[in-house]
C-alpha positions in Angstrom: 86.0 115.6 72.3 87.6 114.9 69.0 90.6 112.6 68.8 93.9 114.4 69.3 96.1 113.4 66.4 98.7 114.8 64.1 97.7 115.0 60.5 98.7 112.2 58.1 102.1 112.3 56.5 102.2 113.1 52.8 105.0 114.3 50.5 103.5 117.8 50.5 103.2 117.8 54.2 106.9 116.7 54.4 107.9 119.7 52.4 105.6 122.0 54.3 106.8 121.1 57.8 110.4 120.7 56.8 111.4 117.1 57.6 114.9 117.0 59.1 117.1 114.6 57.0 119.5 114.2 59.9 116.8 112.1 61.6 117.0 109.4 59.0 120.0 107.9 60.8 118.1 107.9 64.1 115.1 106.3 62.3 117.4 103.5 61.0 118.5 102.8 64.6 115.0 102.9 66.0 113.7 100.5 63.3 116.5 98.1 64.0 116.0 98.4 67.8 119.5 99.8 68.4 120.4 102.0 71.3 120.5 105.7 70.6 123.6 107.7 71.6 123.8 111.0 73.5 124.4 112.8 70.2 121.2 111.2 68.8 119.4 112.5 71.9 120.7 116.0 71.4 119.4 116.0 67.8 116.0 114.8 69.0 115.8 117.7 71.4 117.1 120.3 69.0 115.5 119.4 65.7 112.6 121.6 64.5 111.1 118.4 63.1 109.0 117.5 66.2 106.7 115.5 63.9 109.3 112.8 63.2 110.5 112.7 66.8 106.9 112.0 67.9 106.4 109.5 65.0 109.4 107.5 66.1 108.4 107.5 69.7 104.9 106.3 68.7 106.5 103.5 66.6 108.4 102.2 69.7 105.3 102.6 71.9 103.2 100.6 69.5 105.9 98.0 69.0 105.8 97.4 72.8 102.1 97.7 73.6 100.1 97.8 70.4 96.9 99.8 70.9 96.8 99.1 74.6 96.8 102.1 77.0 97.0 101.5 80.7 95.3 103.0 83.8 94.7 101.9 87.3 92.3 102.5 90.2 94.4 104.1 92.9 94.3 106.5 95.8 97.0 108.9 97.0 97.8 109.3 100.7 100.1 112.2 101.7 100.8 111.4 105.3 102.4 114.8 106.2 103.4 118.0 104.5 105.8 118.9 107.3 109.3 118.8 105.9 112.8 119.6 107.1 113.8 120.7 103.6 112.9 123.9 101.8 113.4 123.1 98.1 112.9 126.2 95.9 110.7 124.4 93.4 108.3 123.0 96.0 104.9 124.4 97.0 104.0 121.4 99.1 106.2 121.6 102.2 105.2 123.3 105.4 107.1 123.8 108.7 105.9 122.4 112.0 103.6 125.0 113.5 102.3 126.4 110.2 98.6 126.9 110.2 98.1 124.4 107.3 100.7 121.9 108.4 99.3 118.4 108.9 100.4 114.9 110.0 97.9 112.0 109.6 97.2 109.6 112.4 96.5 105.9 112.0 92.8 106.4 112.3 93.0 108.6 109.2 95.2 106.1 107.4 92.8 103.3 108.2 89.9 105.4 106.9 91.7 106.1 103.6 92.5 102.4 103.2 88.9 101.5 103.7 87.7 104.0 101.1 90.3 102.7 98.7 89.1 99.1 99.1 85.4 100.2 98.8 86.3 102.0 95.5 88.0 98.9 94.2 91.4 100.4 94.2 94.4 98.2 93.5 97.0 100.6 94.9 97.6 103.2 97.6 100.4 105.6 96.7 101.8 107.3 99.8 104.5 109.9 100.1 105.1 113.0 102.3 107.6 115.5 103.6 110.7 114.7 105.6 109.1 115.1 109.0 111.8 116.0 111.6 110.3 114.2 114.6 108.2 111.3 113.6 109.8 108.0 114.6 110.7 105.2 112.2 107.9 103.1 113.8 105.3 105.5 112.4 106.2 104.5 108.8 106.1 100.8 109.7 102.7 101.4 111.3 101.5 103.3 108.2 102.3 100.4 105.9 101.0 97.8 108.3 97.7 99.7 108.9 97.0 100.0 105.1 97.8 96.3 104.5 95.9 95.0 107.6 92.9 97.1 106.8 92.8 95.9 103.2 93.2 92.2 104.2 90.4 92.5 106.7 88.2 93.7 103.8 89.4 91.0 101.5 91.7 93.0 99.3 95.3 92.6 98.4 95.8 96.4 98.2 99.3 97.2 96.9 101.3 99.8 98.8 103.6 102.0 96.7 105.3 104.3 99.2 108.3 106.5 100.0 110.6 108.2 97.6 114.3 107.6 97.7 114.6 110.9 99.6 112.2 109.6 102.3 114.0 106.3 102.5 117.3 108.0 103.3 115.5 110.2 105.9 114.1 107.0 107.5 117.5 105.4 107.6 118.8 108.5 109.4 115.9 108.6 112.0 116.3 104.9 112.5 120.0 105.6 113.2 121.3 103.1 110.7 122.6 105.5 108.0 126.3 105.8 107.6 128.0 107.9 104.9 130.8 105.4 104.5 128.3 102.5 104.1 125.0 104.0 103.2 123.8 100.9 101.3 123.6 98.8 104.5 121.3 101.4 106.2 119.2 101.7 103.1 118.9 97.9 103.0 117.9 97.7 106.6 115.1 100.2 106.2 113.8 98.8 103.0 113.8 95.3 104.4 111.8 96.4 107.4 109.3 98.2 105.2 109.0 95.3 102.8 108.4 92.9 105.7 105.6 95.3 106.8 104.0 95.1 103.4 105.7 97.7 101.1 105.2 96.5 97.6 107.2 99.0 95.4 108.8 102.4 95.4 107.5 105.5 93.5 110.0 107.4 91.4 109.8 110.8 93.0 112.7 112.8 94.3 115.0 112.3 91.3 114.4 115.8 90.0 117.4 116.1 87.6 120.7 114.3 88.1 123.1 117.2 88.2 124.9 118.3 91.3 125.0 122.0 90.2 121.2 122.0 89.7 120.7 120.2 93.0 122.7 122.8 94.9 120.8 125.6 93.4 117.2 124.3 93.4 117.0 121.4 95.9 119.9 122.1 98.3 120.0 119.5 101.1 118.2 116.9 99.1 120.0 113.7 98.2 122.1 113.8 95.1 121.9 111.4 92.1 124.3 108.8 93.5 122.3 108.3 96.7 119.0 108.3 94.8 120.3 105.6 92.5 121.7 103.6 95.5 118.2 103.5 97.1 116.7 102.1 93.9 119.5 99.7 93.3 119.1 98.2 96.8 115.3 98.1 96.3 115.8 96.1 93.1 118.2 93.8 94.9 115.5 93.1 97.4 113.0 92.3 94.7 111.1 95.6 94.8 110.1 97.2 91.5 110.3 101.0 91.3 109.5 103.9 89.0 111.7 106.8 88.0 110.9 110.5 87.3 112.5 113.5 85.8 111.5 117.0 86.7 112.2 119.4 83.8 111.5 122.9 82.7 113.2 124.9 85.5 116.9 125.8 85.7 118.2 122.7 83.9 119.2 122.5 80.2 118.1 119.9 77.7 121.5 118.2 77.9 121.0 117.8 81.6 117.8 115.8 80.8 119.8 113.5 78.5 122.4 112.9 81.2 119.6 112.0 83.6 118.1 109.6 81.1 121.5 108.0 80.4 122.2 107.4 84.1 118.8 105.8 84.5 119.4 103.7 81.4 122.7 102.4 82.8 121.1 101.7 86.1 118.3 99.7 84.4 121.0 97.8 82.4 122.5 96.8 85.6 119.2 95.8 87.2 118.1 93.7 84.2 121.5 92.0 84.0 121.3 91.1 87.6 118.0 89.3 86.9 119.5 87.3 84.1 118.4 89.4 81.1 120.9 89.2 78.3 121.9 91.8 75.8 124.8 93.0 73.7 127.6 95.0 75.2 128.4 98.6 74.4 131.3 100.9 75.1 130.9 103.6 77.6 130.7 107.1 76.3 133.8 108.8 77.8 133.3 112.2 76.2 132.6 114.0 79.4 128.8 114.1 79.1 128.4 112.3 82.4 129.8 114.7 85.1 128.9 112.2 87.8 128.5 108.4 87.3 128.0 106.6 90.6 126.8 103.3 89.2 130.1 101.4 89.8 131.1 101.3 86.1 134.6 102.2 85.1 135.1 105.2 82.8 138.2 103.7 81.4 138.3 103.8 77.6 136.7 100.6 76.3 134.9 99.6 79.5 131.9 97.5 78.6 128.5 96.9 80.3 125.5 95.0 78.9 123.1 97.1 76.8 119.7 95.4 77.3 117.1 96.9 75.0 113.5 95.9 75.4 112.3 97.9 72.4 113.6 95.7 69.6 111.3 94.5 66.8 109.2 91.5 67.8 109.0 92.2 71.6 106.2 93.5 73.8 108.4 94.8 76.6 107.3 92.1 79.0 109.3 89.0 78.1 107.1 87.6 75.3 106.7 88.0 71.6 103.2 89.5 72.0 101.6 86.1 71.8 102.7 84.7 75.1 105.9 83.1 73.9 108.9 83.8 76.1 112.0 85.4 74.7 114.8 83.9 76.8 117.5 85.6 74.9 116.4 88.9 76.3 114.1 88.3 79.2 114.3 86.5 82.6 111.0 84.9 83.5 109.9 83.3 86.7 108.2 79.9 87.0 104.8 81.5 86.2 106.1 83.0 83.0 106.2 86.5 84.5 109.1 88.9 84.3 111.2 88.7 87.5 111.0 91.7 89.9 113.6 94.2 90.8 113.8 96.8 88.1 112.5 100.2 86.9 109.0 99.8 85.5 108.3 103.2 84.0 109.7 106.7 83.4 107.4 109.6 84.4 108.4 113.0 82.9 107.1 115.7 85.2 106.8 119.3 84.1 107.8 122.0 86.6 105.0 124.3 87.8 106.5 127.5 89.2 103.4 128.9 90.9 103.8 129.3 94.6 107.5 128.3 94.8 110.6 130.4 95.0 111.1 129.8 91.3 107.8 131.2 90.3 109.6 133.8 88.2 110.4 131.0 85.7 107.8 130.4 82.9 107.8 126.6 83.2 107.7 124.3 80.1 105.1 124.8 77.4 103.0 122.0 75.8 105.3 121.3 72.9 108.3 121.0 75.3 106.3 118.5 77.4 105.4 116.5 74.3 109.0 116.5 73.0 110.5 115.5 76.4 108.2 112.6 76.8 108.9 111.4 73.2 112.7 111.7 73.7 112.4 109.7 77.0 110.5 106.9 75.1 113.3 106.8 72.5 116.3 107.1 74.8 115.1 104.7 77.6 115.0 101.6 75.5 115.1 99.3 78.5 112.1 100.8 80.3 108.9 98.9 79.6 106.6 101.8 80.1 106.3 105.6 79.8 103.7 107.4 81.9 101.9 110.6 81.0 100.9 111.5 84.6 97.6 113.3 83.8 97.6 115.2 87.2 100.6 117.2 86.0 100.2 116.9 82.2 96.4 117.5 82.2 94.1 114.8 80.8 93.9 116.4 77.3 97.7 116.5 77.0 97.9 112.9 78.3 95.7 111.9 75.4 98.1 113.5 73.0 101.0 111.9 74.7 99.5 108.4 74.3 99.9 109.0 70.6 103.5 110.1 70.9 105.3 107.7 73.2 103.3 107.2 76.4 101.4 104.0 77.1 100.0 104.8 80.6 98.1 107.8 82.1 98.1 106.7 85.8 94.8 106.4 87.7 91.8 107.8 89.5 94.1 109.4 92.2 91.3 111.1 94.3 93.5 113.3 96.5 96.8 114.8 95.4 98.5 117.5 97.5 101.9 117.8 95.8 101.1 119.8 92.7 97.9 121.8 91.9 97.7 122.6 88.2 96.0 125.9 87.4 95.0 126.5 91.0 93.0 123.3 91.4 92.3 121.9 94.9 93.9 118.8 96.4 90.7 116.9 95.4 91.9 115.8 91.9 89.8 112.8 91.0 88.6 111.3 87.7 86.3 108.3 87.3 87.2 105.0 85.6 84.7 106.0 82.9 86.5 109.3 82.2 89.9 107.6 82.0 88.5 104.9 79.6 86.8 107.6 77.5 90.0 109.6 77.3 91.9 106.6 76.2 89.4 105.6 73.5 89.2 109.1 72.2 92.9 109.0 71.7 92.5 105.9 69.6 93.6 103.2 72.1 92.1 100.3 74.0 91.9 101.0 77.8 93.5 98.2 79.9 93.3 98.3 83.7 96.5 97.2 85.3 97.8 96.8 88.8 100.9 98.5 90.2 103.2 95.7 88.7 101.6 96.1 85.3 99.5 92.9 85.4 96.1 93.0 83.8 93.3 93.2 86.2 90.1 91.2 86.1 87.3 92.4 88.4 83.8 91.9 89.7 82.8 95.3 90.9 85.1 96.3 93.7 86.6 92.8 93.9 89.6 92.4 91.7 92.6 90.1 91.0 95.7 90.4 88.8 96.2 87.9 86.0 99.6 86.2 85.4 99.6 87.9 82.1 101.7 91.1 81.9 99.7 94.1 80.8 100.9 94.2 77.3 98.9 93.6 74.1 
């Protein structure tokens, strides 16, 4: 397969494709490592000059990670597709009693953990529906079974499990969730799960942070304030997490920008809590943020720290790319690693309408997927990583995205029951060789990482993380 690349820039090419001179101000900010505004984001989404948008995203991506592109060996475990909700965009959920409804027992979980260890996996990613009758103890057992099985086989298999939506559901079935003090119930549940062996949270369930859209497409699902609360508490407990954005359905491009801005502020807060230092910036009070539940005042002149990890000379992991710490911007532990308790990556997810109540919608096209990911890389200047999730973007598109802002394409996966692109089955697996080949064809150096983005060294199925962050 030939390398997927945009043609080289030339003066003639500039005239042919119509370079947008308005982007020069954005370019100046990006080159200086300055935070982009909402107006900058609107321009990035609206300009016909997609070439420059992608070029700038690639500049930031290479500034952070050079020619490294990351993958992992992982396995997905969907423990149940029975769900109390009926989100219009979702093809995954089933109701109890449906012919194809399932709930996995611990024997199945143990088998999957054994297969993961045998395959050399560093991670099990487990999510499912909001099962109306499973007790809280089931989820403790699920985490414990995975961890105990892995330890018995000599593996430190990382468990990344339960979206924020599931965490709130668990707090409710554990009878510790109170609307007037939801953080305490969330903390109780996450503490119990962490003690059982939970290593981090996935980023699912965020969809798009807009109450109107939630009421229309995901009615009954937690809104943005609760989703952000779950991740804030997880960060306070020292758990890293990911974030997603589901786009291409009934939302508008400005809704995506509001979503990114709310994530950016939440990450500012998480990094400041860890001791990262940055400049301050004045909150945008122009009404672009219909709901801000992060605890920041909307009073004119209110300031919060703006912590950008994409400035020149950084690698996104607390060093200058040569192992030298950057204390003015990064908080490191005694081993020289970035402290835990923050968002690791943003994962833009295109909406697939087939089989859902919204199947009359066309869904996003390839160029929209590419632009949204590039804009995410540019706007989320405090997120170390951007993932092109090949399961939903396809592997060829993930290759192109590596050249336009993404630095990670996820992993081997094996089973994935949430989304089936183009009618594929739940068996959606690629080999390590295929991932490495795809990365090399795109012009990058494949780097295996674990869930916490540490480089992995391995001897067959045996592996261990290094203390070096998975950067250059």
